[in-house]
Structure formats: structure tokens, C-alpha cells
C-alpha positions, 0 to 999 in steps of 0.5 A: 661600406656605405652600400652595405649600410644601405646608404645611397652613394655614388662616385664623384667624377671630375671632368678627366674621370668622365672623359676616361670613363668607358660607360660615358664613351659607350653611350656616345656622351661626348662630341667633337666639334670645331671651335674657331680659336681652339680648333677641335674640342671634345664637349660633353653631350647629353645622357638622354638625347631624346629629352634634352638639347640635341648633341649637334648644337653649334660650337662655342663662340669666341669669348666676348662675341656678344659683349657689345649687345650685352653692354648696350642691352643690360647695362644700357651703355651708349656706343661711345661708352662701349667704345671707351670701355673697349679701348680701356680693356685693350690697354 
């Protein structure tokens, strides 16, 4: 109906829709990689491989891997403060 009235429109996909769409699969949009905690995971790639980051980027890190560096650099916390914070979060 919208197209008949010359209104630009397109379907809105959630991630499950995208995973099941044959066009994305045919374009090689997805890649499978090994994540340290989750095992094998399927991740979105890029529709324009020559223009964006390579589809061979490293797998996602374990959440919290960079916390110490972030707390030190951005929050300007010292080692003792970071240790105390880590201990409080572990409880």
C-alpha cells in the first residue's frame, strides 16, 4: 500500500529475521567464530566487505577483560581501589 503511494518503506527485521533471511545468507553476511566462554557463535558481518572492517575480526572478549585498564585510565582509580571494587563485586 505504501509503495503504491510512492512512500519509501522497507521491512524492519529483528536479529532472528536477519538470521533466517536467505538474502543475507547468500551474501555471506554471517560468520561463525569461536568465543572463549560461549563456544561457537554466529556473528553478523558486513554487507560491503570492501568498504568496512574485515569479516575476520577477532572473536568477542570475555566481559570484563578490560575492566582494570578502564578503571585505571578513565576513572583514575589506583590499584587498591580497583582491588576493593573487584572484591565488593565478587560478593
